[in-house]
N, CA, C and O atoms as a GROMACS GRO file, in nm:
protein
  656
    1MET      N    1   0.084  -0.117   0.000
    1MET     CA    2   0.000   0.000   0.000
    1MET      C    3   0.090   0.124   0.000
    1MET      O    4   0.187   0.130   0.075
    2ALA      N    5   0.056   0.220  -0.083
    2ALA     CA    6   0.138   0.341  -0.095
    2ALA      C    7   0.121   0.431   0.025
    2ALA      O    8   0.012   0.446   0.080
    3GLU      N    9   0.233   0.491   0.065
    3GLU     CA   10   0.231   0.584   0.176
    3GLU      C   11   0.187   0.720   0.124
    3GLU      O   12   0.226   0.761   0.014
    4HIS      N   13   0.106   0.790   0.201
    4HIS     CA   14   0.064   0.924   0.163
    4HIS      C   15   0.181   1.020   0.176
    4HIS      O   16   0.259   1.009   0.270
    5PRO      N   17   0.194   1.114   0.082
    5PRO     CA   18   0.308   1.208   0.089
    5PRO      C   19   0.316   1.281   0.222
    5PRO      O   20   0.426   1.311   0.270
    6GLU      N   21   0.202   1.311   0.283
    6GLU     CA   22   0.206   1.384   0.409
    6GLU      C   23   0.255   1.298   0.525
    6GLU      O   24   0.289   1.351   0.632
    7ASP      N   25   0.260   1.167   0.505
    7ASP     CA   26   0.312   1.080   0.610
    7ASP      C   27   0.463   1.090   0.624
    7ASP      O   28   0.516   1.066   0.732
    8GLY      N   29   0.535   1.125   0.517
    8GLY     CA   30   0.681   1.133   0.521
    8GLY      C   31   0.733   1.231   0.624
    8GLY      O   32   0.810   1.191   0.711
    9PRO      N   33   0.693   1.359   0.619
    9PRO     CA   34   0.742   1.455   0.718
    9PRO      C   35   0.701   1.420   0.860
    9PRO      O   36   0.777   1.442   0.954
   10GLU      N   37   0.581   1.365   0.875
   10GLU     CA   38   0.536   1.326   1.010
   10GLU      C   39   0.622   1.212   1.064
   10GLU      O   40   0.662   1.214   1.181
   11ARG      N   41   0.650   1.114   0.980
   11ARG     CA   42   0.734   1.002   1.023
   11ARG      C   43   0.874   1.050   1.056
   11ARG      O   44   0.933   1.010   1.156
   12ARG      N   45   0.929   1.137   0.971
   12ARG     CA   46   1.062   1.192   0.995
   12ARG      C   47   1.066   1.266   1.129
   12ARG      O   48   1.162   1.254   1.205
   13SER      N   49   0.962   1.343   1.157
   13SER     CA   50   0.953   1.417   1.282
   13SER      C   51   0.952   1.322   1.402
   13SER      O   52   1.014   1.350   1.504
   14LEU      N   53   0.881   1.211   1.389
   14LEU     CA   54   0.879   1.112   1.497
   14LEU      C   55   1.016   1.049   1.518
   14LEU      O   56   1.059   1.028   1.631
   15LEU      N   57   1.085   1.019   1.409
   15LEU     CA   58   1.220   0.962   1.420
   15LEU      C   59   1.315   1.061   1.487
   15LEU      O   60   1.394   1.023   1.574
   16THR      N   61   1.307   1.187   1.446
   16THR     CA   62   1.392   1.291   1.505
   16THR      C   63   1.364   1.304   1.653
   16THR      O   64   1.458   1.310   1.734
   17ARG      N   65   1.238   1.307   1.690
   17ARG     CA   66   1.200   1.320   1.831
   17ARG      C   67   1.251   1.201   1.911
   17ARG      O   68   1.298   1.217   2.024
   18ASP      N   69   1.243   1.080   1.854
   18ASP     CA   70   1.291   0.961   1.923
   18ASP      C   71   1.442   0.970   1.948
   18ASP      O   72   1.488   0.940   2.058
   19VAL      N   73   1.519   1.010   1.846
   19VAL     CA   74   1.663   1.022   1.863
   19VAL      C   75   1.695   1.126   1.971
   19VAL      O   76   1.780   1.102   2.056
   20THR      N   77   1.627   1.238   1.966
   20THR     CA   78   1.651   1.344   2.065
   20THR      C   79   1.621   1.295   2.206
   20THR      O   80   1.697   1.323   2.299
   21GLU      N   81   1.511   1.223   2.222
   21GLU     CA   82   1.474   1.172   2.355
   21GLU      C   83   1.575   1.070   2.406
   21GLU      O   84   1.606   1.067   2.525
   22ARG      N   85   1.627   0.984   2.316
   22ARG     CA   86   1.722   0.880   2.358
   22ARG      C   87   1.862   0.932   2.381
   22ARG      O   88   1.934   0.880   2.466
   23THR      N   89   1.902   1.035   2.306
   23THR     CA   90   2.043   1.076   2.308
   23THR      C   91   2.067   1.218   2.357
   23THR      O   92   2.177   1.251   2.400
   24GLY      N   93   1.965   1.302   2.352
   24GLY     CA   94   1.982   1.442   2.386
   24GLY      C   95   2.030   1.527   2.270
   24GLY      O   96   2.049   1.648   2.285
   25ILE      N   97   2.050   1.466   2.154
   25ILE     CA   98   2.098   1.541   2.038
   25ILE      C   99   1.990   1.635   1.988
   25ILE      O  100   1.874   1.596   1.973
   26ASP      N  101   2.030   1.760   1.964
   26ASP     CA  102   1.942   1.858   1.900
   26ASP      C  103   2.027   1.936   1.800
   26ASP      O  104   2.147   1.911   1.787
   27GLU      N  105   1.965   2.029   1.730
   27GLU     CA  106   2.037   2.105   1.627
   27GLU      C  107   2.154   2.185   1.685
   27GLU      O  108   2.258   2.198   1.620
   28ALA      N  109   2.137   2.237   1.804
   28ALA     CA  110   2.246   2.313   1.867
   28ALA      C  111   2.366   2.223   1.893
   28ALA      O  112   2.480   2.266   1.874
   29MET      N  113   2.343   2.100   1.935
   29MET     CA  114   2.453   2.007   1.959
   29MET      C  115   2.521   1.968   1.828
   29MET      O  116   2.643   1.958   1.822
   30VAL      N  117   2.441   1.946   1.725
   30VAL     CA  118   2.498   1.915   1.593
   30VAL      C  119   2.592   2.027   1.552
   30VAL      O  120   2.705   2.002   1.510
   31ARG      N  121   2.546   2.150   1.564
   31ARG     CA  122   2.626   2.265   1.525
   31ARG      C  123   2.755   2.274   1.609
   31ARG      O  124   2.863   2.298   1.555
   32GLN      N  125   2.742   2.255   1.740
   32GLN     CA  126   2.859   2.262   1.827
   32GLN      C  127   2.961   2.154   1.789
   32GLN      O  128   3.081   2.182   1.783
   33LEU      N  129   2.915   2.032   1.765
   33LEU     CA  130   3.005   1.923   1.728
   33LEU      C  131   3.073   1.951   1.594
   33LEU      O  132   3.194   1.937   1.582
   34VAL      N  133   2.996   1.990   1.495
   34VAL     CA  134   3.052   2.016   1.362
   34VAL      C  135   3.158   2.125   1.368
   34VAL      O  136   3.266   2.110   1.313
   35HIS      N  137   3.127   2.234   1.434
   35HIS     CA  138   3.222   2.346   1.439
   35HIS      C  139   3.348   2.308   1.519
   35HIS      O  140   3.459   2.341   1.477
   36ALA      N  141   3.332   2.241   1.632
   36ALA     CA  142   3.448   2.199   1.711
   36ALA      C  143   3.534   2.098   1.634
   36ALA      O  144   3.656   2.105   1.637
   37PHE      N  145   3.468   2.005   1.566
   37PHE     CA  146   3.540   1.904   1.489
   37PHE      C  147   3.621   1.968   1.377
   37PHE      O  148   3.739   1.937   1.360
   38TYR      N  149   3.558   2.055   1.300
   38TYR     CA  150   3.631   2.114   1.188
   38TYR      C  151   3.737   2.214   1.233
   38TYR      O  152   3.830   2.241   1.157
   39ASP      N  153   3.726   2.268   1.352
   39ASP     CA  154   3.837   2.346   1.408
   39ASP      C  155   3.959   2.256   1.423
   39ASP      O  156   4.071   2.295   1.392
   40LYS      N  157   3.936   2.133   1.472
   40LYS     CA  158   4.046   2.038   1.489
   40LYS      C  159   4.100   1.990   1.354
   40LYS      O  160   4.221   1.977   1.335
   41VAL      N  161   4.009   1.965   1.260
   41VAL     CA  162   4.050   1.920   1.127
   41VAL      C  163   4.142   2.023   1.062
   41VAL      O  164   4.246   1.987   1.007
   42ARG      N  165   4.104   2.149   1.069
   42ARG     CA  166   4.184   2.254   1.005
   42ARG      C  167   4.324   2.263   1.066
   42ARG      O  168   4.419   2.299   0.996
   43ALA      N  169   4.338   2.230   1.193
   43ALA     CA  170   4.468   2.237   1.261
   43ALA      C  171   4.548   2.107   1.250
   43ALA      O  172   4.664   2.102   1.291
   44ASP      N  173   4.487   2.002   1.196
   44ASP     CA  174   4.550   1.871   1.191
   44ASP      C  175   4.652   1.862   1.077
   44ASP      O  176   4.626   1.907   0.966
   45ALA      N  177   4.769   1.804   1.107
   45ALA     CA  178   4.876   1.795   1.009
   45ALA      C  179   4.840   1.708   0.888
   45ALA      O  180   4.886   1.736   0.778
   46LEU      N  181   4.760   1.605   0.906
   46LEU     CA  182   4.723   1.516   0.796
   46LEU      C  183   4.599   1.567   0.721
   46LEU      O  184   4.599   1.576   0.598
   47LEU      N  185   4.495   1.601   0.795
   47LEU     CA  186   4.368   1.639   0.732
   47LEU      C  187   4.361   1.786   0.692
   47LEU      O  188   4.297   1.820   0.593
   48GLY      N  189   4.426   1.872   0.768
   48GLY     CA  190   4.419   2.014   0.741
   48GLY      C  191   4.453   2.051   0.597
   48GLY      O  192   4.378   2.125   0.534
   49PRO      N  193   4.566   2.001   0.544
   49PRO     CA  194   4.601   2.037   0.407
   49PRO      C  195   4.500   1.989   0.301
   49PRO      O  196   4.481   2.055   0.200
   50VAL      N  197   4.437   1.876   0.325
   50VAL     CA  198   4.336   1.824   0.232
   50VAL      C  199   4.221   1.924   0.221
   50VAL      O  200   4.175   1.954   0.111
   51PHE      N  201   4.177   1.974   0.335
   51PHE     CA  202   4.066   2.070   0.335
   51PHE      C  203   4.110   2.208   0.289
   51PHE      O  204   4.038   2.275   0.215
   52ALA      N  205   4.228   2.250   0.330
   52ALA     CA  206   4.278   2.383   0.293
   52ALA      C  207   4.291   2.397   0.142
   52ALA      O  208   4.273   2.506   0.088
   53ALA      N  209   4.323   2.289   0.074
   53ALA     CA  210   4.340   2.293  -0.072
   53ALA      C  211   4.207   2.308  -0.145
   53ALA      O  212   4.206   2.341  -0.263
   54ARG      N  213   4.096   2.284  -0.076
   54ARG     CA  214   3.967   2.283  -0.144
   54ARG      C  215   3.862   2.379  -0.088
   54ARG      O  216   3.764   2.410  -0.155
   55ILE      N  217   3.883   2.425   0.034
   55ILE     CA  218   3.781   2.510   0.097
   55ILE      C  219   3.842   2.645   0.131
   55ILE      O  220   3.931   2.655   0.215
   56ALA      N  221   3.793   2.746   0.064
   56ALA     CA  222   3.838   2.884   0.090
   56ALA      C  223   3.745   2.954   0.188
   56ALA      O  224   3.790   3.029   0.275
   57ASP      N  225   3.617   2.930   0.174
   57ASP     CA  226   3.516   2.993   0.258
   57ASP      C  227   3.450   2.886   0.345
   57ASP      O  228   3.368   2.808   0.298
   58TRP      N  229   3.488   2.884   0.471
   58TRP     CA  230   3.441   2.778   0.561
   58TRP      C  231   3.294   2.792   0.600
   58TRP      O  232   3.232   2.693   0.638
   59GLY      N  233   3.237   2.911   0.592
   59GLY     CA  234   3.098   2.930   0.632
   59GLY      C  235   3.001   2.837   0.559
   59GLY      O  236   2.927   2.764   0.624
   60PRO      N  237   3.000   2.837   0.426
   60PRO     CA  238   2.910   2.747   0.353
   60PRO      C  239   2.940   2.599   0.378
   60PRO      O  240   2.848   2.517   0.386
   61HIS      N  241   3.069   2.565   0.390
   61HIS     CA  242   3.102   2.424   0.416
   61HIS      C  243   3.050   2.379   0.552
   61HIS      O  244   2.992   2.271   0.564
   62LEU      N  245   3.069   2.462   0.653
   62LEU     CA  246   3.019   2.426   0.786
   62LEU      C  247   2.867   2.416   0.787
   62LEU      O  248   2.812   2.327   0.852
   63ALA      N  249   2.799   2.504   0.717
   63ALA     CA  250   2.653   2.497   0.708
   63ALA      C  251   2.611   2.366   0.641
   63ALA      O  252   2.516   2.301   0.685
   64LYS      N  253   2.682   2.328   0.535
   64LYS     CA  254   2.651   2.202   0.466
   64LYS      C  255   2.676   2.083   0.558
   64LYS      O  256   2.598   1.987   0.558
   65MET      N  257   2.785   2.088   0.636
   65MET     CA  258   2.816   1.978   0.727
   65MET      C  259   2.714   1.970   0.841
   65MET      O  260   2.682   1.861   0.888
   66CYS      N  261   2.665   2.084   0.885
   66CYS     CA  262   2.558   2.082   0.987
   66CYS      C  263   2.433   2.016   0.930
   66CYS      O  264   2.368   1.937   0.998
   67ASP      N  265   2.398   2.049   0.805
   67ASP     CA  266   2.284   1.984   0.740
   67ASP      C  267   2.308   1.833   0.728
   67ASP      O  268   2.218   1.753   0.754
   68PHE      N  269   2.430   1.796   0.687
   68PHE     CA  270   2.464   1.655   0.672
   68PHE      C  271   2.447   1.580   0.804
   68PHE      O  272   2.379   1.477   0.810
   69TRP      N  273   2.510   1.632   0.910
   69TRP     CA  274   2.503   1.562   1.039
   69TRP      C  275   2.364   1.569   1.102
   69TRP      O  276   2.328   1.480   1.178
   70SER      N  277   2.288   1.671   1.073
   70SER     CA  278   2.148   1.675   1.117
   70SER      C  279   2.072   1.560   1.052
   70SER      O  280   1.991   1.492   1.116
   71SER      N  281   2.097   1.539   0.924
   71SER     CA  282   2.031   1.429   0.852
   71SER      C  283   2.077   1.293   0.902
   71SER      O  284   1.996   1.202   0.920
   72VAL      N  285   2.207   1.280   0.925
   72VAL     CA  286   2.263   1.152   0.969
   72VAL      C  287   2.221   1.119   1.113
   72VAL      O  288   2.176   1.008   1.141
   73ALA      N  289   2.235   1.215   1.201
   73ALA     CA  290   2.212   1.188   1.344
   73ALA      C  291   2.066   1.201   1.384
   73ALA      O  292   2.017   1.122   1.464
   74LEU      N  293   1.997   1.299   1.328
   74LEU     CA  294   1.859   1.327   1.370
   74LEU      C  295   1.754   1.284   1.268
   74LEU      O  296   1.634   1.297   1.294
   75MET      N  297   1.797   1.235   1.154
   75MET     CA  298   1.704   1.190   1.049
   75MET      C  299   1.616   1.303   0.996
   75MET      O  300   1.501   1.280   0.959
   76THR      N  301   1.670   1.425   0.992
   76THR     CA  302   1.590   1.540   0.952
   76THR      C  303   1.572   1.553   0.802
   76THR      O  304   1.477   1.618   0.757
   77GLY      N  305   1.660   1.494   0.724
   77GLY     CA  306   1.649   1.506   0.579
   77GLY      C  307   1.694   1.641   0.526
   77GLY      O  308   1.660   1.677   0.413
   78ARG      N  309   1.768   1.716   0.605
   78ARG     CA  310   1.811   1.850   0.561
   78ARG      C  311   1.919   1.847   0.454
   78ARG      O  312   1.929   1.941   0.375
   79TYR      N  313   1.999   1.742   0.449
   79TYR     CA  314   2.109   1.735   0.353
   79TYR      C  315   2.061   1.668   0.225
   79TYR      O  316   1.997   1.563   0.229
   80HIS      N  317   2.092   1.729   0.113
   80HIS     CA  318   2.050   1.674  -0.016
   80HIS      C  319   2.166   1.663  -0.114
   80HIS      O  320   2.143   1.659  -0.235
   81GLY      N  321   2.288   1.657  -0.065
   81GLY     CA  322   2.404   1.652  -0.152
   81GLY      C  323   2.442   1.509  -0.190
   81GLY      O  324   2.373   1.412  -0.158
   82ARG      N  325   2.555   1.500  -0.258
   82ARG     CA  326   2.612   1.372  -0.298
   82ARG      C  327   2.758   1.370  -0.253
   82ARG      O  328   2.846   1.410  -0.329
   83PRO      N  329   2.784   1.326  -0.132
   83PRO     CA  330   2.921   1.336  -0.079
   83PRO      C  331   3.022   1.240  -0.143
   83PRO      O  332   3.142   1.269  -0.145
   84MET      N  333   2.976   1.128  -0.196
   84MET     CA  334   3.071   1.030  -0.248
   84MET      C  335   3.157   1.085  -0.362
   84MET      O  336   3.279   1.072  -0.356
   85PRO      N  337   3.100   1.147  -0.465
   85PRO     CA  338   3.187   1.199  -0.573
   85PRO      C  339   3.293   1.297  -0.523
   85PRO      O  340   3.407   1.295  -0.569
   86ALA      N  341   3.256   1.382  -0.430
   86ALA     CA  342   3.352   1.479  -0.376
   86ALA      C  343   3.466   1.408  -0.304
   86ALA      O  344   3.581   1.451  -0.315
   87HIS      N  345   3.436   1.302  -0.232
   87HIS     CA  346   3.540   1.232  -0.157
   87HIS      C  347   3.626   1.143  -0.247
   87HIS      O  348   3.744   1.124  -0.219
   88ILE      N  349   3.569   1.089  -0.353
   88ILE     CA  350   3.647   1.009  -0.446
   88ILE      C  351   3.759   1.092  -0.506
   88ILE      O  352   3.870   1.043  -0.526
   89ALA      N  353   3.730   1.218  -0.535
   89ALA     CA  354   3.827   1.306  -0.600
   89ALA      C  355   3.942   1.350  -0.509
   89ALA      O  356   4.039   1.408  -0.557
   90LEU      N  357   3.933   1.323  -0.380
   90LEU     CA  358   4.033   1.373  -0.286
   90LEU      C  359   4.159   1.289  -0.276
   90LEU      O  360   4.260   1.336  -0.224
   91GLY      N  361   4.156   1.165  -0.323
   91GLY     CA  362   4.273   1.079  -0.310
   91GLY      C  363   4.300   1.036  -0.167
   91GLY      O  364   4.415   1.030  -0.124
   92LEU      N  365   4.194   1.006  -0.094
   92LEU     CA  366   4.207   0.970   0.047
   92LEU      C  367   4.254   0.827   0.065
   92LEU      O  368   4.225   0.738  -0.016
   93SER      N  369   4.327   0.806   0.174
   93SER     CA  370   4.375   0.672   0.210
   93SER      C  371   4.309   0.628   0.340
   93SER      O  372   4.238   0.705   0.405
   94ALA      N  373   4.334   0.503   0.376
   94ALA     CA  374   4.281   0.453   0.503
   94ALA      C  375   4.331   0.538   0.620
   94ALA      O  376   4.259   0.558   0.718
   95GLY      N  377   4.453   0.588   0.609
   95GLY     CA  378   4.508   0.674   0.715
   95GLY      C  379   4.428   0.802   0.734
   95GLY      O  380   4.413   0.849   0.846
   96HIS      N  381   4.378   0.857   0.625
   96HIS     CA  382   4.294   0.977   0.635
   96HIS      C  383   4.164   0.945   0.711
   96HIS      O  384   4.121   1.020   0.797
   97PHE      N  385   4.104   0.832   0.676
   97PHE     CA  386   3.980   0.795   0.743
   97PHE      C  387   4.003   0.762   0.890
   97PHE      O  388   3.922   0.797   0.976
   98ASP      N  389   4.114   0.694   0.919
   98ASP     CA  390   4.147   0.663   1.058
   98ASP      C  391   4.162   0.792   1.139
   98ASP      O  392   4.109   0.803   1.250
   99ARG      N  393   4.233   0.888   1.084
   99ARG     CA  394   4.253   1.015   1.155
   99ARG      C  395   4.122   1.091   1.170
   99ARG      O  396   4.094   1.146   1.277
  100TRP      N  397   4.041   1.094   1.064
  100TRP     CA  398   3.910   1.159   1.068
  100TRP      C  399   3.824   1.099   1.180
  100TRP      O  400   3.762   1.172   1.258
  101LEU      N  401   3.822   0.967   1.187
  101LEU     CA  402   3.743   0.900   1.291
  101LEU      C  403   3.798   0.928   1.431
  101LEU      O  404   3.720   0.950   1.524
  102ALA      N  405   3.929   0.929   1.446
  102ALA     CA  406   3.988   0.955   1.578
  102ALA      C  407   3.954   1.097   1.624
  102ALA      O  408   3.915   1.116   1.739
  103LEU      N  409   3.969   1.195   1.536
  103LEU     CA  410   3.935   1.334   1.572
  103LEU      C  411   3.786   1.349   1.598
  103LEU      O  412   3.746   1.421   1.690
  104PHE      N  413   3.705   1.282   1.519
  104PHE     CA  414   3.561   1.292   1.536
  104PHE      C  415   3.519   1.234   1.671
  104PHE      O  416   3.441   1.295   1.744
  105ALA      N  417   3.570   1.115   1.703
  105ALA     CA  418   3.535   1.051   1.831
  105ALA      C  419   3.583   1.136   1.948
  105ALA      O  420   3.510   1.154   2.046
  106GLU      N  421   3.704   1.188   1.939
  106GLU     CA  422   3.759   1.275   2.044
  106GLU      C  423   3.669   1.397   2.065
  106GLU      O  424   3.637   1.434   2.178
  107THR      N  425   3.629   1.460   1.956
  107THR     CA  426   3.546   1.579   1.964
  107THR      C  427   3.408   1.547   2.017
  107THR      O  428   3.355   1.619   2.101
  108ALA      N  429   3.348   1.439   1.968
  108ALA     CA  430   3.215   1.400   2.014
  108ALA      C  431   3.217   1.375   2.165
  108ALA      O  432   3.125   1.415   2.236
  109ARG      N  433   3.320   1.310   2.211
  109ARG     CA  434   3.329   1.281   2.354
  109ARG      C  435   3.347   1.408   2.436
  109ARG      O  436   3.301   1.416   2.550
  110GLU      N  437   3.415   1.507   2.380
  110GLU     CA  438   3.438   1.634   2.450
  110GLU      C  439   3.313   1.721   2.457
  110GLU      O  440   3.288   1.786   2.558
  111VAL      N  441   3.233   1.723   2.351
  111VAL     CA  442   3.124   1.819   2.344
  111VAL      C  443   2.984   1.759   2.365
  111VAL      O  444   2.887   1.834   2.377
  112CYS      N  445   2.973   1.627   2.368
  112CYS     CA  446   2.842   1.564   2.377
  112CYS      C  447   2.830   1.477   2.502
  112CYS      O  448   2.930   1.425   2.552
  113PRO      N  449   2.708   1.461   2.552
  113PRO     CA  450   2.689   1.362   2.657
  113PRO      C  451   2.716   1.222   2.601
  113PRO      O  452   2.713   1.203   2.480
  114PRO      N  453   2.741   1.124   2.688
  114PRO     CA  454   2.781   0.991   2.641
  114PRO      C  455   2.690   0.927   2.536
  114PRO      O  456   2.740   0.877   2.435
  115ALA      N  457   2.559   0.928   2.556
  115ALA     CA  458   2.470   0.863   2.459
  115ALA      C  459   2.475   0.934   2.323
  115ALA      O  460   2.471   0.868   2.219
  116ALA      N  461   2.485   1.065   2.324
  116ALA     CA  462   2.494   1.141   2.199
  116ALA      C  463   2.626   1.112   2.130
  116ALA      O  464   2.629   1.090   2.009
  117ALA      N  465   2.736   1.113   2.205
  117ALA     CA  466   2.867   1.086   2.147
  117ALA      C  467   2.868   0.949   2.081
  117ALA      O  468   2.917   0.934   1.969
  118ALA      N  469   2.814   0.849   2.149
  118ALA     CA  470   2.810   0.713   2.094
  118ALA      C  471   2.727   0.710   1.966
  118ALA      O  472   2.766   0.644   1.869
  119HIS      N  473   2.615   0.779   1.964
  119HIS     CA  474   2.528   0.784   1.846
  119HIS      C  475   2.602   0.844   1.727
  119HIS      O  476   2.600   0.789   1.617
  120PHE      N  477   2.667   0.957   1.749
  120PHE     CA  478   2.743   1.022   1.642
  120PHE      C  479   2.858   0.934   1.592
  120PHE      O  480   2.875   0.917   1.472
  121VAL      N  481   2.935   0.879   1.685
  121VAL     CA  482   3.054   0.802   1.648
  121VAL      C  483   3.018   0.674   1.574
  121VAL      O  484   3.086   0.636   1.479
  122GLU      N  485   2.912   0.608   1.616
  122GLU     CA  486   2.870   0.487   1.546
  122GLU      C  487   2.836   0.521   1.401
  122GLU      O  488   2.872   0.446   1.310
  123ARG      N  489   2.768   0.629   1.379
  123ARG     CA  490   2.733   0.670   1.243
  123ARG      C  491   2.856   0.715   1.164
  123ARG      O  492   2.865   0.690   1.044
  124ALA      N  493   2.951   0.779   1.230
  124ALA     CA  494   3.074   0.819   1.163
  124ALA      C  495   3.150   0.696   1.112
  124ALA      O  496   3.207   0.699   1.003
  125HIS      N  497   3.151   0.589   1.190
  125HIS     CA  498   3.216   0.466   1.147
  125HIS      C  499   3.148   0.409   1.023
  125HIS      O  500   3.215   0.364   0.931
  126ARG      N  501   3.017   0.410   1.021
  126ARG     CA  502   2.944   0.362   0.903
  126ARG      C  503   2.977   0.446   0.780
  126ARG      O  504   2.996   0.393   0.671
  127ILE      N  505   2.984   0.577   0.798
  127ILE     CA  506   3.014   0.668   0.688
  127ILE      C  507   3.154   0.640   0.634
  127ILE      O  508   3.173   0.631   0.513
  128ALA      N  509   3.252   0.627   0.724
  128ALA     CA  510   3.389   0.600   0.681
  128ALA      C  511   3.397   0.468   0.603
  128ALA      O  512   3.462   0.462   0.499
  129GLU      N  513   3.331   0.365   0.653
  129GLU     CA  514   3.331   0.236   0.582
  129GLU      C  515   3.267   0.248   0.445
  129GLU      O  516   3.317   0.192   0.347
  130SER      N  517   3.158   0.321   0.437
  130SER     CA  518   3.089   0.341   0.310
  130SER      C  519   3.176   0.417   0.211
  130SER      O  520   3.185   0.380   0.094
  131PHE      N  521   3.241   0.523   0.257
  131PHE     CA  522   3.327   0.601   0.169
  131PHE      C  523   3.447   0.518   0.123
  131PHE      O  524   3.482   0.521   0.005
  132GLU      N  525   3.508   0.444   0.213
  132GLU     CA  526   3.622   0.361   0.173
  132GLU      C  527   3.579   0.257   0.070
  132GLU      O  528   3.652   0.231  -0.026
  133LEU      N  529   3.464   0.197   0.090
  133LEU     CA  530   3.412   0.100  -0.006
  133LEU      C  531   3.387   0.166  -0.141
  133LEU      O  532   3.427   0.114  -0.245
  134GLY      N  533   3.320   0.281  -0.141
  134GLY     CA  534   3.290   0.352  -0.265
  134GLY      C  535   3.416   0.393  -0.340
  134GLY      O  536   3.421   0.384  -0.462
  135ILE      N  537   3.516   0.439  -0.267
  135ILE     CA  538   3.642   0.480  -0.329
  135ILE      C  539   3.712   0.359  -0.391
  135ILE      O  540   3.763   0.367  -0.503
  136ALA      N  541   3.715   0.248  -0.319
  136ALA     CA  542   3.778   0.126  -0.371
  136ALA      C  543   3.707   0.078  -0.497
  136ALA      O  544   3.772   0.042  -0.596
  137ILE      N  545   3.576   0.077  -0.495
  137ILE     CA  546   3.500   0.032  -0.612
  137ILE      C  547   3.526   0.124  -0.730
  137ILE      O  548   3.543   0.076  -0.842
  138GLN      N  549   3.528   0.254  -0.706
  138GLN     CA  550   3.554   0.351  -0.813
  138GLN      C  551   3.691   0.328  -0.876
  138GLN      O  552   3.709   0.347  -0.996
  139LYS      N  553   3.789   0.289  -0.795
  139LYS     CA  554   3.924   0.264  -0.844
  139LYS      C  555   3.938   0.125  -0.907
  139LYS      O  556   4.042   0.092  -0.963
  140GLY      N  557   3.832   0.043  -0.898
  140GLY     CA  558   3.839  -0.093  -0.948
  140GLY      C  559   3.919  -0.185  -0.858
  140GLY      O  560   3.971  -0.287  -0.903
  141GLU      N  561   3.927  -0.150  -0.732
  141GLU     CA  562   4.003  -0.228  -0.635
  141GLU      C  563   3.908  -0.309  -0.548
  141GLU      O  564   3.787  -0.284  -0.544
  142LEU      N  565   3.965  -0.405  -0.479
  142LEU     CA  566   3.887  -0.476  -0.379
  142LEU      C  567   3.870  -0.385  -0.258
  142LEU      O  568   3.963  -0.312  -0.222
  143PRO      N  569   3.754  -0.388  -0.196
  143PRO     CA  570   3.735  -0.304  -0.077
  143PRO      C  571   3.827  -0.350   0.036
  143PRO      O  572   3.869  -0.466   0.039
  144PRO      N  573   3.857  -0.260   0.128
  144PRO     CA  574   3.942  -0.298   0.241
  144PRO      C  575   3.878  -0.413   0.319
  144PRO      O  576   3.757  -0.420   0.335
  145ARG      N  577   3.963  -0.503   0.367
  145ARG     CA  578   3.913  -0.620   0.440
  145ARG      C  579   3.921  -0.600   0.590
  145ARG      O  580   3.901  -0.695   0.666
  146ARG      N  581   3.947  -0.483   0.633
  146ARG     CA  582   3.958  -0.459   0.776
  146ARG      C  583   3.829  -0.398   0.829
  146ARG      O  584   3.749  -0.342   0.754
  147ARG      N  585   3.812  -0.412   0.956
  147ARG     CA  586   3.697  -0.350   1.023
  147ARG      C  587   3.753  -0.275   1.144
  147ARG      O  588   3.820  -0.334   1.228
  148ARG      N  589   3.724  -0.148   1.150
  148ARG     CA  590   3.772  -0.068   1.262
  148ARG      C  591   3.694  -0.102   1.388
  148ARG      O  592   3.574  -0.132   1.383
  149SER      N  593   3.762  -0.096   1.499
  149SER     CA  594   3.694  -0.111   1.627
  149SER      C  595   3.640   0.024   1.670
  149SER      O  596   3.700   0.128   1.643
  150LEU      N  597   3.527   0.021   1.735
  150LEU     CA  598   3.473   0.143   1.794
  150LEU      C  599   3.562   0.182   1.912
  150LEU      O  600   3.632   0.096   1.966
  151PRO      N  601   3.561   0.308   1.952
  151PRO     CA  602   3.644   0.349   2.066
  151PRO      C  603   3.613   0.267   2.190
  151PRO      O  604   3.501   0.219   2.209
  152ASP      N  605   3.713   0.251   2.274
  152ASP     CA  606   3.699   0.172   2.396
  152ASP      C  607   3.586   0.219   2.487
  152ASP      O  608   3.525   0.139   2.557
  153TRP      N  609   3.557   0.351   2.485
  153TRP     CA  610   3.455   0.404   2.574
  153TRP      C  611   3.314   0.371   2.528
  153TRP      O  612   3.217   0.398   2.600
  154MET      N  613   3.301   0.312   2.410
  154MET     CA  614   3.168   0.269   2.363
  154MET      C  615   3.154   0.120   2.386
  154MET      O  616   3.252   0.046   2.383
  155ASP      N  617   3.031   0.075   2.409
  155ASP     CA  618   3.010  -0.068   2.427
  155ASP      C  619   3.013  -0.138   2.292
  155ASP      O  620   3.027  -0.073   2.189
  156GLN      N  621   2.999  -0.269   2.291
  156GLN     CA  622   3.010  -0.351   2.171
  156GLN      C  623   2.914  -0.310   2.061
  156GLN      O  624   2.947  -0.321   1.943
  157ARG      N  625   2.797  -0.263   2.096
  157ARG     CA  626   2.694  -0.229   1.998
  157ARG      C  627   2.706  -0.084   1.952
  157ARG      O  628   2.636  -0.044   1.860
  158GLY      N  629   2.795  -0.005   2.014
  158GLY     CA  630   2.804   0.135   1.978
  158GLY      C  631   2.689   0.215   2.035
  158GLY      O  632   2.666   0.330   1.995
  159ALA      N  633   2.617   0.156   2.128
  159ALA     CA  634   2.496   0.219   2.179
  159ALA      C  635   2.518   0.298   2.307
  159ALA      O  636   2.428   0.368   2.352
  160GLY      N  637   2.633   0.287   2.366
  160GLY     CA  638   2.652   0.360   2.490
  160GLY      C  639   2.792   0.345   2.545
  160GLY      O  640   2.886   0.312   2.472
  161ILE      N  641   2.804   0.368   2.670
  161ILE     CA  642   2.934   0.368   2.735
  161ILE      C  643   2.964   0.230   2.791
  161ILE      O  644   2.877   0.164   2.847
  162ALA      N  645   3.088   0.190   2.776
  162ALA     CA  646   3.130   0.062   2.832
  162ALA      C  647   3.128   0.071   2.984
  162ALA      O  648   3.154   0.176   3.042
  163THR      N  649   3.096  -0.038   3.046
  163THR     CA  650   3.088  -0.041   3.192
  163THR      C  651   3.210  -0.098   3.257
  163THR      O  652   3.224  -0.088   3.379
  164SER      N  653   3.299  -0.158   3.181
  164SER     CA  654   3.417  -0.218   3.242
  164SER      C  655   3.532  -0.122   3.248
  164SER      O  656   3.639  -0.158   3.297
   0.00000   0.00000   0.00000
């Protein structure tokens, strides 16, 4: 049975509300995380030059990243871009993704409550894996056979804080 068009925004709103209730994530937190993270990225010896070579005006990029993470974390649907082609063109290696994930997890843990940090970081890991797979396929290579571990402070499911 076909879903009514008006059901889409209502369902999205329910999903967003559920995430907010479970994690405490809201638009202000998304913005704080994105801005703090990209402050670190710009200062990073490995990632900074990659971004500096391509981004002259950080305002629009940060706004786009806030839309992206709002869509990823809160299911808002605000982001409508195509990130894969942009990342394929960058010549990124596994080391770039490892560093991106380490900085992201560090920042999430600094600026977010534990449940929110875990929610963001689990999604960041999925994004990194997806990008690495897409880049490998585009190059005609086999995808990486490794699987990154989530940070020690997250439990096995990525759903919260480890108790041990």
